[in-house]
N, C-alpha and C positions, 0 to 999 in steps of 0.2 A: 503494499498500499505505500510505503513512504516513497518508493521509485515512480511510481504513478503520479503522486503529488510534486514531486521534484521535476519530473519532466513536463506536467502541466504549468508548473511555475516558469519553467525555462522557456517555453513555448510562447507562453503570454508575455514574458519580457522580450523575446524575438520579435514577435509582432508589434509591441508598441515601439521599440525601438525602431523598426524599418518604417511604421507610419510617421515616427516624428523626425527623423533625421536622413532619410532619403527622400528627395525631392522628387515630386511625380513627373512624370516623362511628357505629359501632355496638360500644360495648365489651362484649367478652363476658364479663370478671369483675366485672362492678359488685357493689357492696356491696348485698346482700340484706337486709340488716336484722338486729336482734336474734334474732328467733325464728327465723332460716334455719337449717336442719339441716346441721351442719358436718361436714367431712372427718373431724375426730377423733371426732365422736359417733358417726358412720357405724361407723369401725373399732372403737369401742368395743362397739357394739352386734353386730357380727360377731363379736369375739371372746368376747364373752359367750354368744352363740346356740352357738358351735362347742365352748365348754368345757361347755355343757349337754346338747349331743347327743354327746359323745364316749364311746363304749361299747367302746373297744379298738381295736388295731391291726387296719386292713385288715377291719373287722367291717362287712360290707355287708348281712346279714341273720342271723337267729338260726338256730343249728345245728338239723337236724331233731331232732323229739323223739324220746327214746328213746336217742339216741347221748351218749355221755360224751366230754368232750375227752380226748384222748390226753396221757398224762404225757411230759414231754420227757426 
């Protein structure tokens, strides 16, 4: 049982060492350059689009013609 525990401990340490100290071969978040479309630009564009399209609470479609909105 001792050797199984020791082997598991060593295996975990080797995996942790490999994850921490060996750089990945293909970095996913490399610098895209100055002209790249950033996250904050995307958020600003989405908020501007939402503000332009807002027509009221839960307004999915226009009310049928001839019907007037009821007074609350």
